[in-house]
DRENPA-3360 file (N, C-alpha, C; in nm, 2 decimals, always signed):
BEGIN
1 = MSDQKRYT = +0.10/-0.13/+0.02/+0.00/+0.07/-0.01/+0.05/+0.15/-0.02 ~ +0.07/+0.23/-0.08/+0.12/+0.36/-0.08/+0.14/+0.40/+0.04 ~ +0.21/+0.53/+0.02/+0.21/+0.58/+0.19/+0.10/+0.76/+0.12 ~ +0.01/+0.74/+0.22/-0.12/+0.83/+0.20/-0.05/+0.97/+0.27 ~ -0.14/+1.07/+0.21/-0.10/+1.22/+0.22/-0.24/+1.23/+0.19 ~ -0.28/+1.35/+0.30/-0.34/+1.44/+0.29/-0.35/+1.51/+0.19 ~ -0.46/+1.57/+0.13/-0.45/+1.63/+0.03/-0.60/+1.74/-0.03 ~ -0.58/+1.85/+0.05/-0.73/+1.97/+0.02/-0.70/+2.02/-0.14;
9 = VRYRDANS = -0.86/+1.91/-0.16/-0.99/+1.92/-0.29/-1.07/+2.06/-0.28 ~ -0.96/+2.22/-0.31/-1.08/+2.32/-0.36/-1.14/+2.33/-0.53 ~ -1.28/+2.37/-0.46/-1.35/+2.39/-0.62/-1.45/+2.49/-0.58 ~ -1.55/+2.59/-0.72/-1.65/+2.62/-0.78/-1.72/+2.60/-0.75 ~ -1.86/+2.62/-0.68/-1.94/+2.54/-0.71/-2.05/+2.64/-0.83 ~ -2.19/+2.57/-0.84/-2.26/+2.66/-0.98/-2.33/+2.79/-0.85 ~ -2.24/+2.89/-0.83/-2.31/+2.97/-0.73/-2.20/+3.05/-0.71 ~ -2.06/+3.01/-0.76/-1.91/+3.02/-0.77/-1.90/+3.10/-0.54;
17 = QQIESCYY = -1.90/+2.95/-0.51/-1.85/+3.03/-0.41/-1.76/+2.90/-0.36 ~ -1.67/+2.91/-0.30/-1.54/+2.81/-0.24/-1.57/+2.74/-0.22 ~ -1.51/+2.61/-0.21/-1.59/+2.54/-0.14/-1.46/+2.44/-0.11 ~ -1.37/+2.32/+0.05/-1.31/+2.34/+0.03/-1.30/+2.11/+0.07 ~ -1.28/+2.03/+0.01/-1.27/+1.87/+0.10/-1.16/+1.83/+0.09 ~ -1.16/+1.72/+0.19/-1.01/+1.69/+0.20/-1.02/+1.53/+0.16 ~ -0.87/+1.46/+0.16/-0.92/+1.34/+0.07/-0.73/+1.28/+0.16 ~ -0.78/+1.12/+0.18/-0.62/+1.04/+0.22/-0.60/+1.02/+0.07;
25 = AGDAFEAR = -0.51/+1.04/-0.03/-0.45/+1.02/-0.14/-0.29/+0.99/-0.13 ~ -0.26/+0.93/-0.24/-0.13/+0.87/-0.26/+0.00/+0.99/-0.35 ~ -0.17/+1.08/-0.42/-0.07/+1.22/-0.48/-0.20/+1.27/-0.52 ~ -0.20/+1.39/-0.60/-0.26/+1.53/-0.60/-0.39/+1.45/-0.75 ~ -0.33/+1.38/-0.83/-0.43/+1.30/-0.96/-0.53/+1.15/-0.90 ~ -0.44/+1.15/-0.79/-0.56/+1.03/-0.71/-0.64/+1.09/-0.62 ~ -0.64/+1.19/-0.53/-0.73/+1.32/-0.43/-0.83/+1.37/-0.61 ~ -0.79/+1.41/-0.67/-0.82/+1.48/-0.79/-0.99/+1.37/-0.82;
33 = VLAMEAVP = -0.91/+1.24/-0.78/-1.04/+1.12/-0.89/-1.11/+1.11/-0.76 ~ -1.06/+1.09/-0.66/-1.16/+1.04/-0.52/-1.24/+1.23/-0.50 ~ -1.21/+1.26/-0.51/-1.28/+1.42/-0.54/-1.43/+1.42/-0.64 ~ -1.42/+1.37/-0.70/-1.46/+1.38/-0.81/-1.59/+1.17/-0.79 ~ -1.46/+1.16/-0.76/-1.66/+1.04/-0.70/-1.72/+1.06/-0.60 ~ -1.71/+1.13/-0.50/-1.78/+1.20/-0.43/-1.85/+1.27/-0.47 ~ -1.81/+1.42/-0.54/-1.85/+1.52/-0.52/-1.95/+1.56/-0.69 ~ -2.10/+1.48/-0.66/-2.13/+1.47/-0.82/-2.09/+1.64/-0.90;
41 = YIRNHPHA = -2.11/+1.75/-0.77/-2.05/+1.86/-0.95/-1.92/+1.86/-0.97 ~ -1.85/+1.84/-0.93/-1.73/+1.81/-0.95/-1.66/+1.66/-1.08 ~ -1.79/+1.61/-1.01/-1.77/+1.51/-1.15/-1.80/+1.57/-1.27 ~ -1.88/+1.62/-1.35/-2.04/+1.70/-1.46/-1.93/+1.82/-1.46 ~ -1.83/+1.85/-1.36/-1.69/+2.01/-1.37/-1.59/+1.95/-1.32 ~ -1.51/+1.96/-1.45/-1.39/+1.92/-1.31/-1.30/+2.01/-1.34 ~ -1.31/+2.12/-1.40/-1.27/+2.16/-1.47/-1.31/+2.34/-1.35 ~ -1.42/+2.25/-1.23/-1.38/+2.37/-1.18/-1.31/+2.37/-1.04;
49 = IDLIRCED = -1.25/+2.23/-1.02/-1.16/+2.27/-0.94/-1.03/+2.34/-0.95 ~ -0.95/+2.43/-0.85/-0.98/+2.49/-0.85/-0.73/+2.52/-0.84 ~ -0.82/+2.41/-0.69/-0.65/+2.38/-0.61/-0.64/+2.22/-0.55 ~ -0.57/+2.23/-0.60/-0.50/+2.12/-0.46/-0.41/+2.12/-0.42 ~ -0.44/+2.10/-0.27/-0.27/+2.13/-0.21/-0.30/+1.95/-0.05 ~ -0.13/+1.94/-0.10/-0.02/+1.87/+0.02/-0.10/+1.97/+0.10 ~ -0.17/+1.87/+0.23/-0.13/+1.94/+0.39/-0.03/+1.85/+0.47 ~ -0.02/+1.81/+0.43/+0.14/+1.70/+0.51/+0.27/+1.75/+0.50;
57 = SNTDAMVA = +0.30/+1.82/+0.59/+0.41/+1.87/+0.61/+0.53/+1.80/+0.64 ~ +0.68/+1.81/+0.60/+0.80/+1.71/+0.66/+0.91/+1.79/+0.74 ~ +0.82/+1.90/+0.77/+0.89/+1.99/+0.85/+0.98/+1.96/+0.98 ~ +0.97/+1.77/+1.05/+1.00/+1.72/+1.11/+1.21/+1.69/+1.10 ~ +1.12/+1.67/+0.98/+1.20/+1.61/+0.89/+1.36/+1.71/+0.91 ~ +1.33/+1.83/+0.90/+1.37/+1.94/+0.88/+1.48/+2.01/+1.09 ~ +1.40/+1.91/+1.14/+1.38/+2.00/+1.31/+1.54/+1.93/+1.32 ~ +1.65/+1.99/+1.36/+1.75/+1.92/+1.43/+1.79/+1.86/+1.51;
% end
């Protein structure tokens, strides 16, 4: 099983309101696919997605 990270997928609905949903996925493309499966509006309007952001940071690895 691949290492899962937390991704935020942000999109605009038919009323131009920004909506964010979080998904655990292996990469940004998988997060997009999960969002399309979970949200009918995104499934019908995939170009409504305007951001896919990885929320997991590796700052702990940088601390000396």
